[in-house]
N, C-alpha and C positions, 0 to 999 in steps of 0.2 A: 469648086469654089473659085471664083475669079480673083486671083491675087496678081498684082503687078510687082515686078522686081524693080525698085527704084534705086538709083545709085546716088548716094549722098557723100559729101566731104565733111568729115568731122572737123568742126571749127577749132577744137582744142589740139588734137593730134595731127590734123591735116591729112589723115588717112582716108581713103575711099572705103565706104561701107555700103553693103547691099541690104535693103530692108524690104520686107513684104508689106504691101499696102492693100487694104481691102477696097475693092471697087464700091462706089456709092450704091450701086444697084443691088449689092449683096446684103446691105443692112436690112434687118427684119426677116431675112430668110433663115431657114433651119438647115444646118449642115451636120455631117458626122464628124465627131472628134473622138479621140481616145484618151482615157484616163488610167493612170497606173493604179493597180491594186496595192494597198498598203503592205500587206504581208506577203507579197510575191516579188521575186527578184526582178524579172522582166516580163511581167504579165500586164497587158493593157486591155481594158474593156471598151468596146465601142458604145457610144450613146449619141444622142442628138444635142445640139446647142443652137441657141438663137444668136445670130450675128448682131452685136450691138454697135460695133464700130471697128476701127483698125485694131486688130489683134485682141478685141474684147468680145467674149462669148458668155452667154448665160447657159449653164448646164441644165438640160432637161432630161427626164427619164420616162419617155412615153411607154416603154415596155415594162416598167417597174422592176428593173434588174438590180437596183441598188438595195443592198442589205447590209446595214452598218455592223451587224453581228458576224455574219458568215462570210461576207465578201466586201469588206470596207474599201472605199476608194480614197485616193489622195484628196479629192474634192467631192462635195455632195451636190445633189440636184438643187438648183436655185443659186448656187455660187456663181459669181462672175469671175472669169479667169482669162488670162492671156494664153495664147497658144502659139506654138512654133511648129514648123514642119520638122519631122524626125523620121528616119528610116526605121521601120518596124519589120520584123520577120513574121512570116505566116506559119512558121513551124515546119515548112517543107523546104527550107533553104532559100526561099525567095524573099527579097527585101524591097519594100516600096515606101514612098513618102506619104505620111499621114499627118494630119493636124493633131498635136498632143497638148493637153492642158499642162501648163508649166507653173503658173503662179496665180495666187488670188489677186484680183484688182481691187483698188480702193474706190 
């Protein structure tokens, strides 16, 4: 996914902040995001999401992995969420950056 790092100056605190900005050509494309499982400490499941705009993604589940009884996620298919990059482990000691669903959007 093409994200630009833009540098902004916070008008209130006058501090410089970096923000991820979705490129316009990414809107409408499907990308892989990760969602935390509710009953797992640090277990994340990959799924697809539709890019709606800057940091706004609609969760999809094309492989029907979502099971609210046996493997509930923090968010469910159809939810619109904001995502941030987070380092996740692959279980073999390697960590890499992935888009992770963080909050429901209104």
